[in-house]
C-alpha positions in Angstrom: -22.3 11.1 -5.2 -21.9 14.9 -4.8 -21.3 18.2 -6.5 -18.2 19.8 -7.8 -16.9 22.5 -5.5 -16.2 24.6 -8.5 -19.9 24.7 -9.3 -20.8 25.7 -5.8 -18.3 28.5 -5.8 -19.7 29.7 -9.2 -23.2 29.6 -7.9 -22.1 31.7 -4.9 -20.7 34.4 -7.2 -17.1 33.1 -7.8 -13.8 34.3 -6.4 -12.3 37.7 -6.4 -9.3 38.4 -8.7 -10.0 35.2 -10.6 -8.8 33.1 -7.7 -5.1 33.9 -8.1 -3.1 32.7 -5.1 -6.3 31.5 -3.4 -6.6 28.3 -1.5 -9.9 26.8 -0.3 -9.8 26.0 3.4 -12.0 23.1 4.7 -13.3 22.9 8.3 -14.2 19.6 9.7 -16.3 19.1 12.9 -13.9 16.5 14.4 -11.6 17.5 17.3 -7.9 17.6 16.7 -5.2 17.8 19.4 -1.8 19.2 18.8 0.8 20.0 21.5 -1.8 20.2 24.2 -4.1 22.5 22.2 -7.5 21.7 20.7 -8.5 22.5 17.2 -11.0 21.5 14.5 -9.6 19.6 11.6 -8.7 22.2 9.0 -6.9 21.7 5.7 -6.7 23.5 2.3 -6.2 22.9 -1.4 -5.2 25.4 -4.1 -7.8 26.9 -6.3 -6.1 25.4 -9.3 -7.2 22.0 -8.0 -10.7 23.1 -7.6 -11.1 24.8 -11.0 -10.2 21.6 -12.9 -13.1 19.9 -11.1 -10.9 17.7 -8.9 -12.7 18.5 -5.6 -16.1 17.0 -4.9 -18.5 17.8 -2.0 -19.9 14.3 -1.4 -23.0 13.2 0.6 -23.4 9.7 -0.7 -21.1 6.6 -0.9 -22.0 3.6 -3.0 -25.5 5.0 -3.6 -26.3 5.4 0.1 -25.9 8.4 2.6 -22.3 8.7 3.8 -21.7 6.5 6.9 -20.8 8.5 10.0 -17.3 7.2 10.0 -16.8 8.5 6.4 -17.9 12.0 7.1 -21.7 12.2 7.3 -23.5 14.4 6.3 -20.9 16.0 4.0 -17.2 15.7 3.2 -14.7 16.7 0.5 -13.2 14.2 -1.9 -9.9 15.6 -3.4 -8.9 13.5 -6.4 -5.3 12.3 -6.6 -4.3 13.9 -3.3 -3.5 12.2 0.0 -6.5 11.4 2.1 -5.7 14.0 4.7 -7.0 16.7 2.3 -10.4 15.1 1.9 -12.0 16.7 5.0 -14.8 14.8 6.7 -17.8 16.2 8.6 -17.4 19.4 6.6 -19.2 22.5 8.1 -17.3 25.5 6.6 -15.3 26.5 3.5 -13.2 29.7 3.4 -11.2 31.3 0.5 -7.8 32.3 1.9 -4.5 33.6 0.5 -2.0 30.8 0.4 -2.1 27.4 2.1 -3.9 27.1 5.5 -1.7 27.7 8.6 -3.8 25.3 10.6 -1.6 22.6 12.2 -2.8 19.7 10.1 -1.8 21.6 7.0 1.3 23.5 8.2 2.8 21.1 10.7 1.6 17.6 9.7 1.9 15.5 6.5 5.4 16.9 5.9 8.1 14.9 4.1 11.6 14.9 5.6 14.9 13.5 4.4 16.1 10.3 6.1 18.7 12.3 8.1 15.9 14.4 9.8 14.6 12.8 13.0 13.5 13.5 16.6 16.9 15.1 17.2 16.7 17.9 14.6 13.2 18.0 12.9 11.7 21.4 12.3 8.5 22.0 10.4 10.3 24.2 7.9 12.6 21.2 7.1 9.8 19.3 5.4 7.7 19.9 2.3 4.0 19.5 2.2 2.7 16.2 0.8 -0.1 16.7 -1.7 -0.2 14.2 -4.6 -0.4 10.5 -3.7 2.8 8.6 -4.8 2.7 5.5 -6.9 2.0 2.6 -4.6 0.8 -1.1 -4.5 0.2 -3.9 -2.1 0.0 -7.7 -2.0 -3.4 -8.8 -0.6 -2.8 -12.5 -1.0 -0.9 -14.4 0.1 -0.8 -12.9 3.6 2.4 -12.4 5.6 3.8 -15.6 7.2 1.5 -17.9 5.1 2.6 -21.5 4.6 1.8 -22.4 1.0 1.7 -25.8 -0.7 2.0 -25.2 -4.5 3.1 -26.9 -7.7 5.7 -24.4 -8.8 3.4 -21.4 -9.0 1.9 -19.2 -6.3 -1.2 -17.1 -6.9 -0.7 -13.5 -5.9 -3.4 -10.8 -5.9 -3.3 -7.1 -5.0 -3.9 -3.5 -6.0 -1.9 -0.7 -7.6 -2.5 3.1 -7.5 -0.9 6.4 -8.5 -2.1 9.9 -7.6 -1.8 13.3 -9.2 -3.8 12.3 -12.2 -1.5 9.4 -13.1 -2.5 5.8 -13.3 -0.7 2.4 -13.0 0.4 1.0 -16.3 2.6 -1.9 -15.1 2.8 -4.1 -12.0 5.8 -6.4 -11.3 6.2 -9.0 -8.6 9.3 -10.8 -7.3 9.7 -14.0 -5.4 13.2 -13.4 -4.2 12.9 -10.0 -2.4 13.4 -7.8 -5.5 16.2 -9.3 -7.6 14.1 -10.9 -10.4 10.8 -9.3 -11.4 7.9 -10.8 -13.3 5.4 -8.5 -15.1 1.7 -9.0 -14.4 0.0 -9.7 -17.8 -2.1 -6.8 -18.9 -5.2 -9.0 -19.2 -4.8 -9.8 -15.5 -5.2 -6.2 -14.5 -8.5 -4.4 -14.1 -9.5 -1.5 -16.4 -7.7 1.9 -16.2 -9.6 4.8 -14.7 -8.5 8.2 -13.6 -8.1 8.5 -9.8 -8.8 4.8 -9.3 -6.7 1.8 -8.3 -6.2 -1.3 -10.5 -6.6 -4.8 -9.2 -4.2 -7.4 -10.4 -3.3 -11.1 -10.1 -0.5 -13.4 -11.3 0.7 -17.0 -11.0 4.2 -16.3 -9.8 6.8 -19.0 -10.8 8.4 -20.2 -7.6 11.0 -23.1 -7.6 12.5 -22.6 -4.2 11.3 -24.0 -0.9 11.5 -22.5 2.6 11.1 -19.0 3.7 10.8 -16.5 0.8 10.0 -12.8 0.5 7.5 -11.8 -2.1 7.3 -8.1 -3.2 5.5 -5.9 -5.6 6.2 -2.6 -7.4 4.2 -0.5 -9.8 5.0 1.9 -12.7 2.7 4.7 -13.7 2.2 6.5 -17.0 4.8 9.1 -16.0 7.5 6.4 -15.3 7.3 6.8 -11.6 7.9 3.7 -9.6 8.4 2.7 -5.9 11.7 2.6 -3.9 12.7 -1.0 -3.6 13.5 -0.9 0.1 11.8 1.0 3.0 15.1 2.5 4.1 15.2 4.4 0.8 12.0 6.2 1.6 12.0 6.3 5.4 11.1 9.7 6.9 10.6 11.0 10.4 6.8 11.2 10.3 6.5 7.9 8.5 4.2 9.4 5.8 3.8 7.9 2.3 6.6 5.4 2.9 5.6 3.8 -0.4 8.5 1.3 -0.8 7.8 -2.1 -2.4 5.3 -4.0 -0.2 6.7 -7.3 1.1 5.3 -10.4 2.6 7.2 -13.4 3.9 5.8 -16.9 3.1 7.0 -20.5 3.6 7.1 -22.3 0.2 6.3 -26.0 0.0 6.8 -27.0 -3.6 5.1 -30.3 -4.4 6.6 -30.4 -7.9 9.8 -31.5 -6.1 9.8 -35.4 -6.0 10.9 -35.7 -2.4 8.4 -33.1 -1.2 5.6 -34.8 -3.1 6.5 -38.1 -1.6 6.6 -36.7 1.9 3.2 -35.0 1.4 1.8 -38.3 0.2 2.9 -40.0 3.4 1.4 -37.3 5.5 -1.9 -37.5 3.6 -2.1 -41.3 4.1 -1.6 -40.8 7.8 -4.1 -37.9 7.9 -1.4 -35.6 9.3 -1.4 -31.9 8.1 1.9 -30.3 7.0 0.8 -27.0 8.4 1.6 -25.4 10.7 5.2 -26.2 9.9 6.3 -25.6 13.5 4.4 -28.5 14.9 6.6 -31.6 15.3 5.5 -35.0 13.9 5.0 -38.2 16.0 6.7 -40.4 13.4 9.8 -40.3 11.2 9.7 -39.7 7.5 12.9 -41.7 7.0 13.5 -45.3 7.8 16.5 -46.5 9.8 17.8 -48.5 6.8 17.5 -45.4 4.5 19.3 -43.3 7.0 22.2 -45.7 7.4 22.6 -46.2 3.7 22.8 -42.4 3.1 25.3 -42.0 5.9 27.5 -44.7 4.3 27.3 -42.9 0.9 28.3 -39.6 2.5 31.2 -41.2 4.4 29.6 -40.8 7.8 29.3 -37.7 10.0 32.9 -37.4 11.0 36.1 -37.3 8.9 38.5 -40.2 8.9 41.3 -40.1 11.5 
């Protein structure tokens, strides 16, 4: 809950020269350290962002006063931009020519090419990050989960895109990004401007063992995510919005042998997880082992 910054500026008499070339600079009361110097947190957004009512001065969250950690008593909320532009503990706003030269704005949240690093980075080499890129994440299952399933694994997560765009399609993969399955539209939450969408899908999974699940999103402007983190890596590690990945261990009980083994474990009241714990009994009889070795011609080749 709050008020549009545009309305506040209008109430105060507006901007000179129609606001051409003007940025609004926000001052937060928190302390910011940069290269041994102490500053307040200061960032700015262009007037064009303000005049289309995409900057809110907020004092409530979910119907209650802002929690201290979220900027009480007042903060900015800049729709579609990275969170760094939504200044917390706001105590002053200035109209300035051009973007703020404060270190958070001028020397942080810059995007470099992958060949820029500690050895050659300069602030002038990066461009300022403003709009949030398209992004998504898997919330369940969690990384390193060991999952017993019947050929389908339930996946849930969220998808988002900034700059006034919205997610229109979410795709998931059970093999690290080679084959993709579209999340049915009815399994996605409603579309809203400047809001994420929640999604879920029963992913077909035949394989057993360690697998890598991943997700990607497409927005209404046909933007999507880089498949691999190496494609989007940058020196400051900002908005590295490559496909989110989780590793899971698949135990597919639709497989006859797996189902039989799980039944034996259940009868003996022995859990299958964690998979790293050894069992105190064998799952294969001596007779079965010898018969299989005979069929396979033994372990060693004939002389």
